[in-house]
N, C-alpha and C positions, 0 to 999 in steps of 0.2 A: 741699091743698100742691100735690099734682102739678100740678092747671091753673093755679095760680098759677106754678110755673116753666116750663111748657108756653107759657102766654102770653106769658112775657119773652122767652122764646126763639124765638118767634113760629111755635111749633107748631100745627098744626089738632089740638085737643085729642080731636076726634071719631075723626079717623083713626089717633090714635095708639096704636095697641093694640100696636105693636112697635117700642119704641125703637132696638133695637138695629140694626133694618133701616136707620135712617136715619142711623147711626154708620156701619156699614157702608159705605152708599152714597154719604156724604160721605168718608169714608176714602178707597173706591177710585176717585171721579173726582180726588181729590187726588194718589191714588196716577200716574192716568193723566197727569194733567199734568207731576209728576215724570220719568215714562218717556218722555216724547212726545220727546227730545232724544235717549234712548238712555242719560242719564246720570243714574242716580239719586243727586244729589251727598250728602252729609253734612248741609250747612247746609239741603237739600231734606226730610230725612229729621226731623230736629228742629225744623224749622218745623212739618211736618205733624203731628209727636207734639203738639206746644206748640196748635195749633192745635184736635185733636180734647181736648185736656183743658180750655184755656180754653170751645171753643163749647158742652161738653156739661156739663162740670164733674166729668170723671172723673179717675182716676189715671194716673200714668205708665205702672202696669202693665197695667191696661186699654185705655190709648191703644197702648200695643206689641201688645196680643194683638188689637185691631182692625186695626193696621196689619197685623200678619201675616195675619191672614183676607184684608183687601182686596188685599194682594197675591196671594194664592193666586185671590182671586176674580177680578182683572184679567188672571193668565195664561190663565184659560179663557174669558174673552168677547172680542169685539169690539165689541159695541155698548154706547156709553152709554145710551142708551133704558133700558135694563134701571134702570140705578142712576137717573136723572132720574124715571123714574116713581114710583118712592118718593119721593123728595124732593118733587114737585109733590104728590104725596098727603099730604103729612104737613107742608108749611110754607106758610105764605102769602107775597104778593110780599115783606114785609120780609125774611123767612129765605131766601129764595131768594138774595135778594139780598148775603145775610150770606154763602152757600155759596161764591157768585162772589168776594167780598172772597177768604175762606180759599183760593181757587183763584189769586188774583192774589197771595197772600202768599208760596206754596209756590213759584209760576213766579219773584218776585221772589228769594227766599231765596239762589240761588247768585250773586248778582249782576246777572244778567243776564236777559233774555227775547228766547227766538228766538221768530221768526215760526210753528213747530210750535206753540208754548206760547200765543201770542195765537189760532190759529185751533181750538185746543183750546177754550180758555175761551169765544172767540165763539159754537162750536157749541153747549156744554153752555149757555152764557146764553141761545139760543135755543130750545133744549130746555126750559129751565126757564119761559121766559117772562119773562126778564129783557130790558129793550130796550137797543138800542145804549147809546142816551145814556146809562144808569145802569150799565152795564157799563165805559163809557168814565171815566166819575165814580168808580166805585170804582176802576178803575185808577189814576188820578191821587191818589186819597186814601192808597190803597198805598204808592204811588210817595214821596211826600212824607213818608211818616212817618216 
C-alpha cells in the first residue's frame, strides 16, 4: 500500500526510507519563501499548513509540528541545497514540480508576490531541476486558481 501512495505522490519508493525528511525539507522551503520578505503573514502560515496537510495527508497537529521544526531549521541554515537535495533524492520530476507549485501557493497567500519571493522560487526550481517554462506555467496555474 505504501508503494501505491508513494507512486501517487510522485515519491521515489527506493529512496523513501525517511518520509519525515521530505516533509521537513518541503516545509523548510515554504518557510524560506514566507520569510524572504521578512513578513511571515498569517495567510502564508495557514497556506503552508494546508499545503503540508494536503500534500502529505497528515493532520493539522502533525503539520504544525513539522512547521515548528522547519522554522527552527530555517534559523540554522542559509543554504537551500540541504533541503533541495532531500527532495531531488525522493521525488521524480512531477513531484518536484508539485513542490514548486506549493511554493507559489505560499508566495501568493498574502495577496502579492515580491521580487524576493520570485527569485527564491527560481533558485529552488533550478536546484530541483524544474525548467523555467514549467515554473512559469505553475505560477500561472496557481495565480489563476
